[in-house]
C-alpha atoms as one frame of an Amber mdcrd trajectory, in Angstrom:
protein
 308.210 133.724  -5.913 304.516 133.545  -5.110 304.775 131.152  -2.092 307.758
 133.838  -0.895 305.484 136.469  -0.921 302.879 135.088   0.632 305.093 133.940
   3.351 306.420 137.579   3.513 302.937 138.965   4.240 302.244 136.935   7.083
 305.797 137.486   8.476 305.342 141.435   8.201 302.088 141.243   9.864 303.226
 138.411  13.234 306.402 140.710  13.499 304.166 143.945  13.779 301.949 141.939
  16.086 304.638 141.146  18.374 306.072 144.776  18.475 302.734 145.946  19.283
 301.530 143.198  21.766 304.888 144.755  23.474 305.537 143.458  27.265 302.012
 141.840  27.016 302.119 138.471  26.993 299.778 136.504  24.221 297.240 134.690
  27.038 295.975 138.409  27.253 296.212 139.327  23.465 293.931 135.924  23.163
 292.059 136.587  25.927 291.121 140.281  24.588 290.484 138.697  20.764 287.946
 136.371  22.795 286.378 139.758  25.271 285.686 141.251  21.364 284.305 138.546
  20.079 286.656 136.303  17.555 288.874 134.417  19.872 292.562 133.754  18.306
 294.031 131.413  20.462 297.432 131.976  22.684 298.585 128.716  20.776 297.784
 130.640  16.721 299.415 134.100  18.225 302.733 132.139  19.132 303.467 130.315
  16.091 302.539 133.333  13.944 305.263 135.166  15.954 307.705 132.342  15.390
 306.691 131.713  11.792 305.564 128.259  12.376 302.238 129.424  10.792 302.281
 130.640   7.397 298.796 132.661   7.223 296.741 134.367   8.477 292.861 135.071
   8.131 291.041 138.383   7.442 289.087 137.805  10.255 292.368 137.085  12.828
 293.577 140.036  11.106 290.892 142.255  11.992 290.222 141.603  15.421 293.830
 141.364  16.190 294.479 145.090  14.835 291.125 145.872  17.165 292.549 144.037
  20.346 296.126 145.827  19.849 293.951 149.512  18.925 295.912 149.726  16.003
 294.268 150.436  12.485 294.343 146.978  10.616 296.877 148.262   7.847 299.148
 149.336  10.430 299.439 145.598  10.802 299.721 145.068   7.072 301.881 147.777
   6.013 303.798 148.722   9.637 306.810 150.461   8.023 305.398 153.763   7.601
 305.658 156.419   6.005 307.732 155.059   3.130 309.596 152.023   3.872 309.433
 149.636   1.234 306.972 146.851   0.647 305.966 144.197  -1.845 302.241 144.507
  -2.074 301.458 142.086  -4.469 304.403 139.515  -6.293 307.219 141.469  -7.919
 305.574 145.028  -6.925 308.597 147.315  -4.912 306.630 150.471  -3.329 306.761
 152.897  -0.448 304.441 151.968   2.173 302.277 154.885   1.868 301.885 154.166
  -2.506 300.504 150.417  -1.110 298.142 151.561   1.400 296.792 154.254  -1.012
 295.912 151.031  -3.091 294.207 148.962  -0.093 292.451 151.968   0.794 291.305
 152.931  -2.796 292.358 155.960  -3.130 294.502 155.365  -6.234 294.778 152.741
  -8.879 297.445 150.458 -10.714 298.266 149.806 -13.755 300.939 148.593 -15.995
 302.134 150.869 -19.038 302.794 149.237 -22.151 306.721 149.689 -21.148 305.658
 147.707 -18.306 306.000 150.009 -15.618 303.868 150.690 -12.951 302.267 154.141
 -13.053 298.813 155.313 -11.065 296.157 157.297 -11.389 292.931 158.148  -8.879
 290.626 155.215  -8.268 287.844 154.962 -10.654 284.241 156.017  -9.642 282.279
 153.042  -7.966 281.248 152.270  -4.721 284.314 152.813  -2.759 285.501 156.260
  -4.751 281.829 157.296  -4.013 282.322 156.574  -0.529 285.922 158.313   0.170
 283.761 161.893  -1.499 281.597 161.020   0.591 283.561 161.477   3.859 285.263
 164.480   2.471 281.641 166.003   2.262 280.719 164.966   5.825 284.263 166.556
   6.791 283.329 169.638   5.340 280.083 170.235   6.700 281.685 169.450  10.412
 284.226 172.026   9.454 281.444 174.517   8.715 278.955 173.730  10.837 281.871
 174.512  13.554 282.827 178.110  11.590 278.592 178.575  12.156 278.881 178.187
  15.766 281.641 180.501  15.947 280.461 183.200  13.957 277.245 182.855  15.500
 279.035 183.090  19.153 281.179 186.200  18.099 278.148 188.172  16.356 276.050
 187.445  19.736 278.984 188.653  21.769 279.568 191.965  19.301 275.987 192.888
  20.268 276.178 192.129  23.591 278.961 195.018  23.627 277.724 198.362  24.892
 276.728 201.173  22.780 280.070 203.027  21.234 282.391 200.719  22.214 281.317
 198.290  18.901 281.216 200.319  15.514 277.814 198.991  13.119 280.746 198.013
  10.610 282.209 195.154  12.836 278.567 194.074  13.215 277.567 194.015   9.736
 281.043 192.126   9.072 280.685 189.579  11.748 276.640 189.215  10.457 278.294
 189.230   7.027 281.013 185.842   8.372 278.215 184.243   9.826 275.857 184.371
   6.742 278.708 183.420   4.663 279.002 180.484   6.675 275.532 179.351   7.023
 275.845 179.685   2.863 278.914 177.433   2.710 276.798 174.909   5.233 274.067
 174.337   3.115 275.982 174.050  -0.453 277.795 171.421   1.293 274.661 169.573
   2.509 273.361 169.915  -0.787 275.936 168.256  -2.358 275.944 165.524   0.094
 272.163 165.120  -0.653 272.629 164.578  -4.643 275.729 162.392  -3.686 273.680
 160.005  -1.657 270.639 160.118  -3.964 273.212 159.189  -7.059 274.758 156.261
  -4.393 271.059 155.015  -4.072 270.478 154.811  -8.162 273.377 152.812  -8.637
 272.380 150.756  -5.601 269.014 149.778  -7.493 270.164 149.719 -10.610 273.023
 147.224  -9.874 269.900 145.133  -7.873
């Protein structure tokens, strides 16, 4: 079972490489990987796509994905969003669940009954990284809100007298202050998380 499962992984990746390559030649793909710093030969690409080669190295997966301008997970699990996939022997699941596992969003475990279940990924470097990214994205969104609120408040202040009520100006100023508070709150959360990550790294060292 393990061998056929391993062969299936390579076959799936190879099929997606061929699909993503499209009408571009194997030579083009080989040349492009060389340009990117780690050449995958035209022979290797051909042997993968024809099934002669039964394995793909991590380095090959990453550089081929970069050359084809797709995420590595697109080559690994191409049947998005919910096509069936077997990420480890005997585990059939929708593709999106496999991607959640590989990316560290969720962790699989087996119940006493033998059934597969899922839980949120345990805290650790990868989990902390996802939290940091979420906070960082929120900070970017909050920064945009601050800029928009500031422009709106300034726009209202520049209107000729009588056209804008004092309440409208007050509301715009309040919206700006609220956006600034949200931004600073998120920045504080990020600083705390970064300090915690640094402490964890030092304790592991």
